[in-house]
N, C-alpha and C positions, 0 to 999 in steps of 0.2 A: 615383297612380303605382303601377305594378306592381312588387312586390318579389319577387326570386327566393328561394324557400324555402331555408333554411339547408341542408337535407339534399341539395339539388340544387347549390347554390353551391360547397360545399366540394369535391366530386368534380370539378366543372368547373374550378376553380382549379388543382387538382392536375394535371389533364390539360394545361392551358395551360403550367404551369411545366415539366412533363416534355418537352413539345414544344419549348419554347424552348431548354432545355438540349441536346436532341438535335440541333437544327439548328445551334446554336452550335458544338458539337463537330465536326459534319460539315463546316461551312464552314471552320473553322480547319485541320482536317487536310487539306483539299483545297487551300486557297489560301494558307496561311501560308508565309512564307519558309523556305528550307532552314536547318537549324541551322548556326551559324557554324563548328562543328568539322568539318563535312563539306560544303564547298561543291561544287556541281555545276559541272563544267568542260566547256566545249564548245570544241574547237580548230578554227579555220578556217585562214586563211593567215597569213603572218608578215612584216610589214615596216612597220607603221604604229603605231597606238596600241592599248592595251588599254582596252576599254570596260567599266567596272565599275558596277553598280547599287549598291543599299544594301549595307552591310557584312553579309557572311554570305549574300548572295543569289546567284542564278545568275550565273556569271561567263562572259563571252564574249570569247575572244581572237580578234581579226580579223587583225591584223598587228602584230608587236611588235619593239621594239628593246631598250632597257635594261630596260623593265618586264618583258618576257618572261624576261630573264635572272634577275631577282629571283624571279619566279614559279617558274621551274624550280628554283632553289636551295631555295625554300620547300617545294615538294612532292616534290622528289627524283626527278622524272621529266622526260623531254624533252617539252615541250609546244609547241615551236616548231622551226622549221627554222633551222639555224645560219648559212646563207649571208647575209652582209651584216649580221649582228648584232654590234654593237660589243662589245669585251671590254676589261677593265681589269686592271691589276696585272701582276705578273711570274710568277705561279704557273702557268705554262703550258709546254707542250712543243711547239715548232714542228715540224711534219712536212711536209717538202717532197718528196713522191714524184714527182720531176721528170720531166716528159715530155721525151724526147730531142728535140733540134733545135728547141727552143722557147725559146731564150734562157736555158737553164738555167745555163750557166757564168757569164754575167753576173750572174744572180740569186745563184749561189753566192758570188761575190765580194762582193756586197752583204750577204749573210747572214753571211759571215765577218767583215766589218766590224761588223755588228750585234752579233755575239757579243763582239767586242772592246769595243765601247762599253758593253755591258751587263755587262762583266766576267764573261762566261761562259767558264770554263776550257776549254782545247782538248779535254780528255777528255769534256766535256759538249756539245761543238759538233762533231758528227761529220758531215763532208761527204765522201761517197763519190764519187769521180770516175769517168769512163767506164772507164778501164783497170783500176779496182779494184772495179767495181760488182757488186752482187748480181744474179744472173741475173734477167731480166725476169719469168720465169714461176715462179720457185721461191723456196725459202728464206724463206718467210713467217714461219715460227716463229723463225728466226734474227733477222729484222728486228724482230719483236715483242719478243724478249728484249733486243735491243740498245736499243730505245727505252725499255723499262721501266728498264733500268740507267741510261740517260742522265737519265731523268726523276726519279730518286731525289732530286736536288737542283736543283729548277727555279730559273730558266728553263733550258731545254735546247733543242738543235736536232738534228734528224736530216734529212739530205738524201741522196737516192739515186734512181737510175733503177729504180723498182720499182712494180708494180701496187699499187693501194690495198690496205691491210691494216688491220684494226681493232685498236685498243688499248683498254686499260681507261680508262673515262671519268674515273676518279679522278686521272689524271695531267693532266687538262685539255688534251687535244690540240688544236692549232691547225693544221688541214690547209690548205695553200695549193698552188696549181699554176698553170701557164701552158700554153695551147695556141696553135695557129696555124691559118691557113687550110689545110684538109686537102690540097689539091693542092700548095700550096707546101711543106707538110710532106713529102709523098712525094718531090717533086723534090729538096729539100734532103737528105733521108735517103739517097736514091739516089746523088747525087754525092759525099756525104761517104763512103759506103762504097766509092766508086770512087777518090776522090782525096784524102781527108783534108782537113785545114784548115791554117791558117798557124801553129798552135801548134807549138813544138819537139817533135819525135818523133811527130807526128800520123800521118804516112804509115806509119811502121813499126808503130804500134799498129793502124792500120786494116788493114794487110796481114795482121797476125796474127789479127785478129778476123774479117775478111771476105775471106779469101784468094781464094776461088772467084769472088766477084763482082768483085774487083779485076782479074781476067783477062778480063772480058767486053769492056771497052773499047768500049762502045756508048753512044750518047746515050740520054737518057731517052725521047725520042720513039721511037727504034728499039726500045727494050725494050718499051714499051707496045704498039706495033703488032704486035710478034711475040708478045705476051701472055706474056712471060717472067715467071716467078715472082719474079724479083728486083725487080720493080716493081709487079706486080698480084697478088701473093700475097694471099690472103684475110686472112692475119694482119696484113699491112701496111695493107690497106684499112680494117680495123676497129680498128687499134691505138689510136687516140686515145680512143675511148669505152671500149674494153676496159681501158685503163689505170685508168679510174675505176670500172669495174664490179668489178674485183678478181680473185680466184683461184677463185671458185665455178665448178664445171664448166660450168654453163650459160652463163657469160660467153663461152666460146669455141664453144659448140655451138648456142646459140639467140640469134642476133644481135639480134632485136627485144627479147627479154627483157633482153639485155645492155645495149642502149641505154636502156631504161627504168630499169634498175638504176643505170646510170651517172648518169642525171639525178637519181635519188633520192639518190645519194651526194652529189652536188654540193649539193643542197638541204639535206640533213640533217647532213653531216659537214664541209663545207669553209667556212672563213671567206670565201674568195674564190678564184675561178678566173679568171685574167686572160688577155689576148690579147697575143701577140707584136706584132701590128700596132698595139696601143694600150698599149705597155709603160709609158710614163710615167704614164698615167692609172691603170693598175693599181697602180703603186707609190704614187701619191697616195691611192688608196683603202685600201691596206694601212696607210698611216700614219694615215688617218682612223679606220679600224676598230679598230686596235690600237696607239694612240700610245705606250703604255708599252714595246712591243716594237720598233716600226718607226720611231720618231721619227728624222728626219734622213735616211731612206733615199732620198728624192727629191733632197735636196741632194747626197748622195754620188754619186748617179747622174749628175746634171747636171755636177758639178764634175770628176769624175775618170774616170768609167767609159764613158759613152755612146760617145764616139768611139774611144777606145783599145780597148775590149773588142769593139765591133762589127767593127773591122778585124781584130783578132787572131783572132777565131773564124770568119771568113768561109771558106767552102769554097774550096779551091784552084781548082776549075773548076766552072762551072755554065752550062748553055746554056738559053736561054728555050725553052719548049715551044710547039708549034704549036696553032692553034685546034682542029684536028681531035683532037689528043690531049687537049686540055683538055675537049672535049665528051664524049669517051669516059670520062674519069675522073669527070666531074661525075655521070654516070649511075651508075658503079660505086660512087661514094662517097655515095650518097643518104643512107644512115643516118648516116654520119659527119657530113655537112653538117647533118642534123637536130640532132645534138648540138652542133655548132659554133654554129649559129644560136641554140640554146637558151642557151648560155653567153654569146654576144654580147648577146642581149636582156637577160639578167640584169645584165650589166656596164653596159649603157647605162642601165638603170633606176637602178642605184646611182650612176652618174655624175650623173644628173639630180637624185637625192636630195641629193647632197653638192655640187651646183653645180660639177662638174668638167668 
């Protein structure tokens, strides 16, 4: 048998050992798991389950509910979209930047009862009504300051007709809102400005706010066909998604940007945006998503409010619109219907998830 001389064997063994160490280090640095203290996070969508591999390894969030809430608290950054993500506890401030003519007074009544049941003192349950409201386009700083004051002792509530405005995340804001079919919104708003509703003093308040429009005395069809700004003004046509876009200058100058920003706000800031046409389902989802805040809101609505409130807040006069005018408006409201369909789709998905 051939024997390798010692003077050759020793260097050869040394080379083999060095090569083994080199490849071992290279392999581990390339393929080993990330350290537990610095997990790599990749965010996708948000509404189902968090998929986690071995502890300390790469973490992928596909869609999340309660798990994503815990993950966000752990890492201190927003890694999910808030829409439809359940919340617990009472350490929250409800912000209802209510869209006009979308069932807001019924919702205000429900929220006032919610404050009472949660023992939220009147000074921390601020509901601003139409005749007292902050201007739709301004006073954002005033609203932010008011909310910060209310939130000093949670839970708290702020309700007003005002565009979306941001607040400190430390107060745990819970944004909610309601919208309705864009054409029906325009029709209802027009006749309200013309005739008021059945609440006491409504006509006088409307005359004071919309005096010039009160003198028009035209049907909505006549107004549209004449292209009068009282019904087809750009501000009115884009009002619904502008409400969610906020007060950024581009919200009123770049409508496509405003639409996308409004969608982003809904995804990232709002617990839920409901539909007037599906009011009860919206309330059921509010109770499912935030039971500590909205428990019993559906029962309250069914027992005392639905019939009384709907009759009390009906506009004094409203005439059905023609097919011709409906077709004209459908084209003018294309961007607004994109937003409406977006909200409607998200609501339907939530209803399916919670079997509503």
